[in-house]
N, C-alpha and C positions, 0 to 999 in steps of 0.2 A: 596076629594082628596085635598093632601096636597099643601099650595100653601106659601113657606117659605117667598115670596117677601109681602104677604098678613102679616105672621107673623111678619117679620121685620118691617113694619108697622105700627101696632099694638104696638110689646113692644117700638117703638120710640116715638109712640104718649104718651104713659105710662109715659115715662121718662121726658116729660116736663115741663117746668115750671108753663105751664095754665094749672089750674084745669080742665077746660073743656075737653081738648084736651086729659087730662090725662084719665079722665071718657069716653071721645070717646074711647080711644083706647082698653081701658077695656071690653069696652060694645060692640066693635065690635067683639073682640076675643072670650067674653063668649060662643055664641053658637056655636064657632068651635073648642073649646079647648081639646077635646078627640083627635080631630086630631094630636094636638102637645104635647104630654105627655111629651114626650124625652126631646122636645127642652125646655118646660117651665121647666122641672128641671135643664136643662142646665143653664138655667138664672137664675134660684134662686140661681141657687150655686155660680154664679159670683157676683149676687147683693150686694152691699154693704149697700142700701137704705132701714132700717126696712121698711118702709110702702107699697114700692115696693114687697119686700120679700111675706109681708103678702097676696099682691092680688095677687102674683104667687101661693102661697098656697092655697089663695080663689080660684082659675080658677082649680089649679089641684084639687081641693075638689069637681069641679061641674063636674069634669070627670068621678068620681069612678073608675079610674083606678088602678089596684093593684098593675101597674109600679111605683105608686107612695108611696106604702107600707113603703118602707125603710123611705123615707123623712119624712114622716108623723110619724111615729116612734120615728125619732131622734129629731125632732121639738117638739114631744108633750113631752119628758122626761126633756125638759130645764128647768132649776132651779132657772135661773138668771131672776128678776123681770122686768128689762127692758124689756125681750124679750117673755112677758106675751100675748102680741098680737099674735106670733109666736107661740106659743105654743095653744093659743085658735084656730086659723084654722086650726093647724095638728090635732087637737082634734076632730076638725070639719070633717077633711077630711078621719079619723077613722071611725066617725060615718056614714058616707057618705057612705062608703065602704059597711059598713054593711055584712062584712064576718064573718066567724069564727074565722080567723087568726087576724081580725083588732076586735073583740068584745073581745077576750081574752087580746087584748094589753090594752083595756079601761077597763076592769075589775083588771088588773095587775098594772095600773097607780090609780086605785080606783076612776077608772068615771062612774058615772051610765049613759047608753044608755039616 
């Protein structure tokens, strides 16, 4: 069952300056990430800090939700060298989905599973 207060608490922890609190927020949310796919997509789209965006993609990849497919496709296609970590997590998300569509995208991108 969704608990948006719990989700918000985890996101706030992930945005703290204390690395341990950031890790705590991530690991609290990880086993429940599949409940918050839409919310994770929203925070990803609003976030400007690269490390947090990578974490949000990692959480989305763990959900194995096809709802995140467009986000994975968009970020797996990035060509900016500064954003390679986003690209890597998006590719990980496509691999985790393991659907016909995600496998086709990986093939089109020239990425072997």
